[in-house]
C-alpha positions as CSV (number, residue, x, y, z in Angstrom):
1,M,-1.1,226.7,102.4
2,T,-0.2,229.9,100.6
3,F,1.4,227.9,97.8
4,V,-1.8,225.8,97.5
5,Y,-3.9,228.9,97.3
6,H,-1.7,230.3,94.6
7,G,-1.9,227.1,92.4
8,K,1.4,225.6,93.4
9,V,-0.1,222.5,95.1
10,D,2.9,220.2,94.7
11,T,5.1,222.7,96.4
12,G,2.6,223.3,99.2
13,L,2.2,219.6,99.8
14,E,5.9,219.0,99.9
15,I,6.4,221.8,102.5
16,A,3.5,220.3,104.5
17,R,5.1,216.8,104.3
18,R,8.4,218.2,105.5
19,M,6.7,220.1,108.4
20,Y,4.8,216.9,109.4
21,E,8.0,214.9,109.3
22,A,9.8,217.5,111.5
23,I,7.0,217.8,114.0
24,A,5.6,214.2,114.2
25,L,8.6,212.0,113.2
26,T,11.8,213.9,114.1
27,A,10.6,215.8,117.2
28,R,8.0,213.1,118.1
29,A,5.5,215.7,119.1
30,P,2.4,215.6,116.8
31,W,0.1,216.9,119.6
32,N,2.5,219.3,121.2
33,Q,4.0,221.4,118.4
34,R,6.9,223.8,118.9
35,C,6.8,227.5,118.0
36,L,10.2,227.2,116.3
37,I,11.7,224.3,114.4
38,S,15.2,224.2,113.2
39,S,15.4,224.3,109.4
40,E,18.7,222.4,109.6
41,T,17.7,219.5,111.9
42,G,13.9,219.5,112.1
43,L,14.2,219.5,115.9
44,P,12.4,221.9,118.2
45,V,14.2,225.1,119.1
46,W,11.8,226.9,121.4
47,G,8.2,227.1,122.6
48,D,5.6,224.5,123.3
49,D,2.0,225.4,122.5
50,Y,-0.8,222.9,122.2
51,Y,-3.1,225.5,120.5
52,S,-0.8,225.6,117.5
53,N,-2.4,222.3,116.4
54,M,-5.2,224.4,114.9
55,V,-2.8,224.6,111.9
56,V,-3.9,221.1,110.9
57,W,-7.1,222.6,109.6
58,A,-5.4,224.9,107.2
59,L,-4.2,222.3,104.7
60,P,-7.5,220.6,104.0
61,M,-9.1,224.1,103.8
62,A,-6.6,225.2,101.2
63,L,-6.8,221.9,99.2
64,D,-10.6,222.3,99.1
65,G,-10.2,225.9,97.9
66,Q,-12.3,227.3,100.8
67,D,-11.8,230.4,102.8
68,V,-12.3,230.4,106.6
69,G,-15.9,231.5,106.4
70,S,-17.0,228.8,103.9
71,F,-14.8,226.2,105.6
72,A,-16.6,226.6,108.9
73,R,-20.3,227.1,107.8
74,E,-22.9,224.5,107.3
75,G,-22.0,222.4,104.3
76,G,-18.4,223.4,104.6
77,L,-15.5,221.0,105.0
78,I,-15.7,220.9,108.8
79,D,-19.4,220.1,108.6
80,R,-18.9,217.4,106.0
81,M,-16.1,215.8,108.1
82,I,-18.2,215.7,111.2
83,A,-21.1,214.3,109.3
84,A,-18.9,211.6,107.8
85,A,-17.4,210.7,111.2
86,T,-20.8,210.4,112.8
87,A,-22.3,208.3,110.0
């Protein structure tokens, strides 16, 4: 997300794609992400933390150009996503 915030959206999205591929496709663990993933194989190396899934909110936040405060407040991306899901 750092690349996205610094205007290098394509690089940031490519890194996110590779991370998703390693976590969800190679390790087959989209809901149970590992703390360390091998850069060579994409397989888990160590750690098993469910709370790390909070990272999935960082990419949409960065792509929308929001900081954490605006992302979470009324009218922010989270609020708009919840409204769309309940409509």
